[in-house]
C-alpha positions in Angstrom: 0.0 0.0 0.0 1.6 3.2 -1.1 1.1 6.5 0.7 0.1 9.3 -1.7 0.3 12.1 0.8 3.6 13.9 0.9 6.8 13.9 -1.1 9.9 11.8 -0.8 11.5 14.5 1.4 8.6 14.7 3.8 9.6 15.0 7.4 6.2 14.6 9.1 4.0 11.6 9.8 0.5 12.3 11.0 -0.7 9.5 13.3 -4.4 9.9 13.9 -5.6 7.6 16.6 -9.4 7.0 16.7 -11.5 5.0 19.2 -14.8 4.6 17.3 -18.2 4.6 18.8 -21.1 2.5 17.4 -24.6 3.3 16.0 -27.7 3.6 18.1 -31.0 1.9 16.9 -31.7 4.9 14.7 -28.3 4.9 13.0 -26.6 7.8 14.8 -23.2 7.3 16.5 -23.5 7.2 20.3 -21.8 10.4 21.4 -21.9 12.6 24.5 -20.9 16.1 25.6 -19.2 14.1 28.4 -18.8 10.4 28.2 -18.8 8.1 31.2 -15.9 5.7 30.8 -12.4 6.4 29.3 -10.9 4.2 26.7 -7.8 2.5 28.1 -6.8 1.2 24.6 -6.8 4.8 23.4 -4.6 5.7 26.3 -2.3 2.8 25.7 -1.8 3.6 22.0 -1.4 7.3 22.7 1.3 6.5 25.4 3.1 4.1 23.0 3.0 6.6 20.2 4.4 9.4 22.3 7.2 7.1 23.4 7.9 6.2 19.8 8.0 9.9 18.9 10.5 10.6 21.7 12.7 7.7 20.6 12.6 9.0 17.0 11.7 5.6 15.6 11.4 7.1 12.1 14.7 8.8 12.2 16.0 12.0 13.8 14.5 14.3 11.2 11.0 12.9 11.1 8.3 14.3 13.4 5.4 12.0 14.5 2.4 14.3 15.0 -0.3 12.5 17.2 -4.0 13.4 17.2 -6.3 11.4 19.4 -10.0 11.0 19.2 -12.5 9.2 21.4 -15.7 9.3 19.3 -17.9 8.8 22.3 -17.1 12.4 23.3 -15.6 14.0 20.2 -17.1 14.1 16.7 -14.8 12.6 14.1 -14.9 14.6 10.8 -12.8 12.7 8.2 -13.1 15.6 5.7 -11.6 18.1 8.2 -8.9 15.7 9.3 -7.9 15.1 5.6 -7.8 18.8 5.0 -5.6 19.4 8.0 -3.2 16.7 6.9 -2.9 18.1 3.4 -2.3 21.6 4.7 0.5 20.5 7.0 2.0 18.1 4.4 3.8 14.9 5.1 2.4 11.3 5.3 -0.3 9.8 7.4 -1.6 6.7 9.2 -5.2 6.6 10.4 -5.4 4.0 13.2 -8.7 2.8 14.6 -7.9 1.2 18.0 -9.7 -0.9 20.5 -12.4 -1.8 18.0 -15.0 -4.1 19.5 -17.4 -6.1 17.4 -20.2 -3.6 17.8 -17.8 -0.8 16.7 -16.4 -2.6 13.6 -19.1 -1.3 11.1 -18.6 2.2 12.3 -14.8 1.9 12.0 -15.0 0.7 8.4 -17.5 3.5 7.6 -15.2 6.1 9.0 -12.2 4.5 7.2 -13.7 4.8 3.7 -13.2 8.6 3.2 -9.6 8.3 4.4 -9.0 5.5 1.9 -10.6 7.5 -0.9 -8.1 10.3 -0.1 -5.2 7.9 -0.5 -4.4 7.7 3.3 -3.3 4.5 5.0 -5.7 2.9 7.5 -5.2 0.2 10.1 -7.8 -1.3 12.4 -7.0 -3.2 15.6 -8.9 -4.3 18.7 -10.9 -7.2 20.2 -13.0 -8.0 17.1 -10.0 -8.6 14.9 -7.9 -10.3 17.6 -10.8 -12.5 18.8 -11.8 -13.7 15.3 -8.2 -14.6 14.5 -7.8 -16.3 17.8 -10.9 -18.4 17.7 -12.2 -18.9 14.1 -10.9 -21.4 11.5 -11.2 -18.8 8.8 -11.3 -15.0 8.4 -15.0 -13.8 8.6 -16.4 -12.0 5.6 -16.6 -8.5 7.1 -12.8 -8.6 7.7 -12.1 -10.0 4.2 -14.4 -7.3 2.7 -12.6 -4.6 4.6 -9.2 -5.9 3.5 -10.3 -5.7 -0.1 -11.0 -2.0 0.5 -7.3 -1.6 1.4 -7.6 -1.6 5.2 -4.8 -3.1 7.2 -5.4 -5.0 10.4 -3.6 -5.5 13.6 -4.2 -8.5 15.9 -2.7 -8.6 19.4 -1.0 -6.0 21.5 1.2 -3.1 20.4 3.9 -3.0 23.1 7.4 -4.3 22.7 8.1 -2.5 19.5 5.1 -3.7 17.5 3.7 -0.2 17.1 7.2 1.0 16.0 7.1 -1.5 13.1 3.6 -0.3 12.0 4.7 3.3 12.0 7.8 2.5 10.1 5.9 0.6 7.4 3.4 3.5 7.2 6.2 5.9 6.8 7.7 3.8 4.0 4.3 3.2 2.3 4.5 -0.6 2.9 1.7 -1.2 5.4 1.0 -5.0 5.5 -2.5 -6.4 5.2 -2.3 -8.1 8.6 0.0 -7.7 11.6 -0.7 -10.9 13.7 0.9 -11.0 17.1 -1.7 -13.3 18.8 0.9 -15.9 19.5 3.4 -13.5 21.1 1.8 -11.5 23.9 4.3 -9.0 25.3 5.4 -8.4 28.9 4.0 -5.2 30.4 6.6 -4.3 33.1 8.4 -1.2 32.2 6.5 -0.5 29.0 5.1 3.0 28.3 2.1 3.7 30.5 -1.3 4.6 29.2 -1.6 8.3 29.0 -4.1 10.7 27.4 -3.7 14.5 27.0 -5.7 16.4 29.7 -8.0 17.9 27.1 -9.1 14.4 26.2 -9.6 13.3 29.8 -11.6 16.4 30.5 -14.2 15.1 28.1 -15.2 12.3 30.5 -17.5 12.7 33.5 -15.4 13.4 36.6 -12.2 13.7 34.4 -11.4 10.0 34.8 -8.3 8.5 33.2 -7.3 4.9 33.0 -4.6 2.3 33.3 -4.3 -1.4 33.0 -2.1 -3.0 35.6 -2.4 -6.5 34.2 -3.8 -8.4 31.3 -5.0 -12.0 31.0 -7.3 -14.2 33.2 -6.8 -17.7 34.4 -10.5 -18.7 34.2 -12.4 -20.4 31.4 -15.8 -18.6 31.2 -17.3 -19.6 27.8 -18.9 -16.1 27.2 -15.6 -14.3 27.8 -13.2 -12.9 25.1 -10.5 -11.8 27.5 -9.0 -15.2 27.9 -8.7 -15.8 24.2 -7.4 -12.3 23.3 -5.2 -11.4 26.2 -4.4 -15.0 27.3 -4.9 -17.0 30.5 -1.6 -16.1 32.0 -1.5 -12.9 33.9 1.0 -10.3 32.7 1.5 -7.3 35.0 2.9 -3.8 35.3 5.0 -3.0 38.3 4.1 -0.8 41.3 6.6 1.8 39.9 4.7 1.8 36.6 1.5 2.6 38.5 3.1 5.3 40.6 4.7 6.9 37.6 1.4 7.0 35.7 -0.6 8.3 38.6 2.0 11.0 39.4 2.2 12.2 35.7 -1.6 12.4 35.5 -1.9 14.1 38.9 0.6 16.8 37.8 -1.9 17.6 35.1 -4.9 17.8 37.5 -6.2 14.2 36.9 -7.0 12.5 40.1 -9.5 9.7 39.3 -8.5 6.4 37.6 -10.3 3.4 36.2 -8.0 0.4 36.5 -9.3 -1.6 33.6 -7.9 -5.1 34.5 -10.7 -7.5 34.0 -9.9 -9.0 37.4 -7.4 -7.2 39.6 -7.7 -9.8 42.3 -5.8 -12.3 40.1 -2.9 -9.8 39.6 0.1 -11.4 41.3 1.4 -7.9 42.2 -1.8 -6.7 43.8 -0.3 -6.1 47.2 2.6 -4.1 45.9 0.2 -2.1 43.7 -2.1 -1.3 46.6 0.8 -0.4 48.9 1.9 2.1 46.2 -1.6 3.5 46.1 -1.6 3.8 50.0 1.7 5.5 49.9 0.5 8.2 47.6 -3.0 8.6 49.1 -2.3 8.2 52.8 1.3 9.0 53.4 1.6 11.8 50.9 -2.0 13.1 51.1 -2.7 12.9 47.3 -6.4 13.1 46.6 -6.6 10.1 44.3 -9.4 7.6 43.8 -9.8 4.4 41.9 -12.4 2.2 40.2 -11.4 -1.5 40.0 -12.8 -4.8 38.7 -12.6 -8.0 40.8 -14.0 -11.5 41.0 -16.3 -13.0 43.7 -13.3 -14.7 45.5 -11.4 -11.5 46.2 -12.5 -11.3 49.9 -10.7 -14.6 50.5 -7.3 -13.0 49.8 -6.0 -11.7 53.2 -5.9 -7.9 53.3 -7.1 -7.5 49.7 -10.2 -5.5 50.5 -8.6 -3.6 53.3 -5.7 -2.4 51.3 -7.8 -1.7 48.2 -10.1 0.7 50.0 -7.3 2.2 52.1 -5.5 3.0 48.8 -8.6 4.8 47.4 -10.6 2.1 45.6 -14.2 3.2 46.1 -16.1 1.8 43.1 -15.9 -1.9 42.7 -17.1 -3.8 39.6 -17.8 -7.4 40.3 -18.6 -10.2 37.9 -21.5 -11.7 39.9 -23.1 -13.0 36.6 -25.9 -15.1 38.1 -27.2 -16.6 41.4 -28.1 -19.9 39.8 -25.1 -22.3 40.2 -26.4 -24.4 37.3 -26.1 -21.4 35.0 -22.6 -20.6 36.2 -21.4 -24.1 35.8 -22.9 -24.3 32.3 -20.9 -21.2 31.3 -17.7 -22.6 32.9 -17.7 -19.9 35.6 -17.1 -22.5 38.3 -15.0 -20.0 40.4 -18.2 -18.2 41.3 -19.7 -19.7 44.5 -23.1 -18.2 45.5 -22.3 -19.3 49.1 -19.5 -16.6 49.0 -21.6 -13.8 47.6 -23.0 -12.4 50.9 -19.7 -12.4 52.8 -17.9 -10.8 49.9 -20.5 -8.0 49.4 -20.8 -7.4 53.1 -17.0 -7.0 53.4 -16.9 -4.4 50.6 -19.8 -2.6 52.2 -18.2 -2.6 55.7 -15.1 -0.9 54.1 -17.1 1.9 52.5 -17.1 0.8 48.9 -19.8 1.1 46.3 -20.4 -2.3 44.6 -21.6 -2.6 41.0 -22.3 -6.2 39.9 -22.7 -7.5 36.4 -25.6 -9.9 35.8 -26.2 -11.9 32.7 -29.7 -12.7 31.4 -30.4 -15.5 29.0 -28.6 -18.6 30.3 -30.3 -21.8 28.9 -32.3 -22.4 32.1 -33.6 -18.8 32.4 -37.2 -17.8 32.0 -38.7 -14.4 32.6 -40.3 -15.7 35.8 -37.0 -17.2 37.1 -35.1 -13.9 36.2 -37.6 -11.7 38.2 -37.6 -14.2 41.1 -33.8 -14.1 41.3 -33.7 -10.3 41.1 -36.2 -10.2 44.1 -33.9 -12.5 46.0 -30.8 -10.3 45.3 -32.7 -7.2 46.4 -33.6 -8.8 49.7 -30.6 -10.9 50.6 -27.5 -9.5 48.9 -26.2 -6.0 49.8 -25.2 -5.1 46.2 -25.6 -1.4 45.3 -25.8 -1.4 41.5 -26.9 -4.3 39.4 -26.2 -4.0 35.7 -27.9 -6.4 33.3 -26.5 -7.9 30.0 -27.9 -10.2 27.4 -25.9 -13.4 27.2 -24.1 -12.6 23.9 -21.9 -14.8 21.7 -19.2 -12.2 21.3 -16.7 -13.0 18.5 -13.6 -14.2 20.3 -15.5 -16.2 22.9 -16.0 -19.9 23.1 -19.8 -19.4 22.8 -19.4 -17.7 19.5 -17.0 -20.3 18.2 -19.5 -23.1 19.1 -22.4 -21.4 17.3 -20.2 -20.5 14.3 -19.0 -24.1 14.0 -22.6 -25.4 14.2 -23.8 -22.8 11.7 -26.4 -21.7 14.3 -28.2 -18.4 13.7 -26.6 -15.3 15.0 -27.6 -11.8 14.0 -25.5 -10.6 11.1 -25.4 -7.0 12.2 -22.2 -6.6 14.3 -23.5 -3.2 15.5 -25.9 -5.1 17.9 -23.1 -7.0 19.7 -23.1 -4.5 22.6 -24.7 -6.8 25.3 -27.8 -4.6 25.1 -29.3 -6.4 22.1 -30.4 -9.9 21.6 -28.3 -11.5 18.8 -29.2 -15.2 19.2 -32.2 -17.4 20.0 -33.0 -18.8 23.5 -33.9 -22.5 24.0 -36.9 -21.7 26.3 -37.9 -18.1 25.7 -39.1 -16.6 22.4 -37.2 -13.7 21.0 -39.9 -11.3 22.3 -40.0 -13.0 25.7 -36.2 -12.7 26.2 -36.2 -9.0 25.2 -39.1 -8.4 27.5 -37.3 -10.2 30.3 -34.3 -7.9 29.8 -36.3 -4.7 30.0 -38.3 -6.0 32.9 -35.2 -6.8 34.9 -34.1 -3.1 34.8 -37.5 -2.0 35.8 -37.8 -4.5 38.6 -34.4 -3.7 40.3 -34.6 0.1 40.1 -37.9 0.7 41.8 -38.3 3.6 44.1 -38.8 1.1 47.0 -35.5 -0.6 46.3 -33.7 2.7 45.7 -34.8 3.7 49.2 -33.5 0.4 50.6 -30.1 0.9 48.9 -29.8 4.4 50.2 -30.7 3.3 53.7 -28.0 0.7 53.6 -25.6 3.3 52.4 -26.5 5.8 55.1 -25.9 3.1 57.7 -22.7 1.6 56.3 -21.0 4.3 54.1 -22.7 7.7 54.6 -19.9 9.5 52.8 -21.0 7.7 49.6 -24.6 8.8 49.8 -24.5 11.6 47.2 -22.3 9.5 44.9 -24.5 6.4 45.0 -27.7 8.5 44.4 -26.2 10.0 41.2 -25.1 6.5 40.1 -28.6 5.1 40.8 -30.1 8.0 38.7 -27.8 7.1 35.9 -28.5 3.4 35.9 -32.3 4.0 36.3 -32.7 6.4 33.4 -30.3 5.3 30.7 -32.4 2.3 29.4 -35.9 3.9 29.3 -34.8 7.4 28.2 -31.8 6.8 26.0 -32.3 3.2 24.9 -28.6 2.6 25.8 -26.8 0.5 28.4 -25.6 2.7 31.2 -22.0 1.8 30.5 -22.5 3.5 27.1 -24.0 6.5 28.8 -22.9 10.0 29.4 -24.1 13.6 29.9 -26.0 15.4 27.1 -26.5 13.2 24.0 -25.0 14.6 20.8 -26.5 13.8 17.4 -25.3 15.1 14.0 -27.7 14.9 11.1 -25.1 14.0 8.5 -23.4 11.3 10.5 -26.1 8.7 10.1 -25.2 5.1 9.3 -24.8 4.5 5.5 -27.9 2.9 4.1 -30.2 5.0 6.2 -31.6 8.3 4.7 -30.1 11.6 5.8 -33.2 13.3 7.4 -34.4 16.7 6.1 -33.4 19.5 8.5 -37.1 20.4 9.0 -37.7 16.9 10.2 -34.4 16.2 12.1 -34.1 19.3 14.3 -37.7 19.5 15.5 -37.6 15.8 16.3 -34.3 16.2 18.1 -35.8 19.0 20.2 -38.9 17.0 21.1 -36.7 14.1 22.1 -34.4 16.2 24.3 -37.4 17.8 26.0 -38.9 14.4 26.7 -35.5 13.2 28.1 -35.1 16.3 30.2 -38.5 15.8 31.8 -37.6 12.2 32.5 -34.3 13.1 34.1 -35.8 15.9 36.1 -38.7 13.9 37.5 -36.4 11.0 38.4 -33.8 13.3 40.0 -36.5 15.0 42.1 -37.8 11.6 43.3 -34.3 10.2 44.1 -33.3 13.4 45.8 -36.4 13.4 47.9 -35.7 9.8 49.0 -32.1 10.6 49.8 -33.1 13.6 51.9 -35.6 11.6 53.8 -33.0 8.9 54.5 -30.5 11.5 55.6 -33.0 13.1 57.9 -33.9 9.9 59.7 -32.4 10.1 63.2 -32.0 6.4 63.3 -30.3 6.0 60.0 -27.0 4.7 61.4 -28.8 1.8 63.1 -30.6 0.5 60.0 -30.1 -3.1 59.1 -31.8 -5.8 57.1 -31.1 -9.4 56.2 -28.6 -8.5 53.5 -26.4 -6.7 56.0 -26.6 -9.2 58.7 -23.8 -11.9 59.0 -25.6 -15.2 59.5 -24.4 -18.2 61.5 -24.1 -21.4 59.5 -27.5 -22.8 60.5 -29.2 -19.5 59.6 -28.3 -20.0 56.0 -31.1 -22.4 55.8 -33.6 -19.6 55.8 -32.2 -17.8 52.7 -34.1 -18.1 49.4 -30.7 -17.7 47.7 -30.0 -21.3 48.5 -33.5 -22.8 48.0 -34.9 -21.2 44.8 -33.0 -23.6 42.5 -31.7 -27.2 42.7 -28.2 -25.7 42.1 -28.6 -23.5 45.1 -29.5 -26.5 47.3 -26.5 -28.4 46.0 -24.2 -25.4 46.6 -25.4 -25.2 50.2 -24.9 -29.0 50.6 -21.3 -28.6 49.4 -20.7 -25.7 51.8 -22.0 -27.8 54.7 -19.6 -30.6 53.8 -16.7 -28.3 53.3 -17.4 -26.6 56.7 -17.7 -29.9 58.4 -14.3 -31.0 57.0 -12.8 -27.7 58.1 -14.2 -27.9 61.6 -13.0 -31.5 62.0 -9.5 -30.4 60.8 -9.5 -27.5 63.3 -10.6 -29.8 66.1 -7.8 -32.3 65.3 -5.2 -29.5 65.1 -6.4 -28.1 68.5 -6.2 -31.6 70.0 -2.7 -32.1 68.8 -1.7 -28.7 70.1 -3.2 -29.5 73.5 -1.2 -32.7 73.7 
């Protein structure tokens, strides 16, 4: 592929890094004035590119000019980018990074104007890497994109891989595919994820990100992490973490999302937390972290204590389901429902906000069983936020590979593979029933009554988090009914641009588009306002209760072993009964071992 921009004596390479969004149900890219979650892949590639520029990987006389876009909070205008490149002269590489399956169509659509202008384009991310890792042949959407002239990158860009791509782009010899899936790099000492402050300021709360480890040892069939990042943990050092935090802190960035899929399996977790404690407690740095962990994290001595002392206040947990049969069927055997209460209570006791992922659509699910299980969670588990997902065969997962191999129907529109749309059939529920169960789950959990319960638990256990959890509840309660989007794709003030509509859908007349957009925004504003007023009233009533500190309920109460018998958590399914039986046997063996040890010690 030859670069047509710039002459032989050019001394400038434009590296435009774009994290694409994806289309909503009406065909408009999902964009916000302020988005909710930063893109760690964008930060990683930006950090690697800045390091490559400092090291002058294209030679001492060639400048690498980096321009970074997160399309969830910044409109991407290919025509303007092309004009800017031509005005400045030089050569260019347009890199679409971190592209998930639901973002692949959007990435290709954005790539086409750049290709037409003679610029080189490369796409990387989980969709490319997952398909190459798991499928016996290249899927048609990737083959079609390659025929357009798009290059692809599979794997991770550390350890000089990005250098090679930049050098090939500079020489006009970009390869059709860079495949590093069989050679995952070490992370220790590599350039840390870093975004310019102006990019970070476009997120709610000015949150930046860092990954401290990649890879997961488990085998969950619905997961792509294990097949893209491997099952062996590769970690950054505590000095990497400290350097990243300090560099960001110097630019006024104090909040961080640690994007490790499971920080509890990071072999360096204690050194990492000690580094956080040093900065936060010993030096008084006002830093805070969001982390992701598994349901066994509380069994690691001092893990929760050190995490919260170091500033971890928002904890994402892969709860996934409370039916052990569903968990076993998905190869998530590490999740034990008999541990859920102890784990959640311990996070609550240490003042953390817990947000649990919950998957709907396992083979044994029905709408009735889903709503029954949600009621049990509301009553018996002290989780703050519950976020629901369709069980989705994501490309790169074992589930997807099985359906692909069997030629089983999956929706052909990759844009829907966002965990918020049904893309396969269910063995028990019709398509309509499954979709209704999904919407009903959100409505069932975020009722005013349960919001009050969550806020009462918060006021009793972690009053300092009361305002924060109220705003989070507002966000999770309103995003599905008002925006039609999953809360993790949410943000503040939805942006829509008339001419950015998905190809194949008509560009609406201005006299139709703008009045409709105005009506839509007025409707949303009324919805947000009424929900905010309701939740604020509930919060103020809870705060005004003189007995708020003494509130308790069954979810907050540690139970003795024989009291577990009363919990519906263990009696609503045969799997729950079996899990309780296994716990009884395990406890009996443990007690007998302790008695024998005590007897030997006494002798």
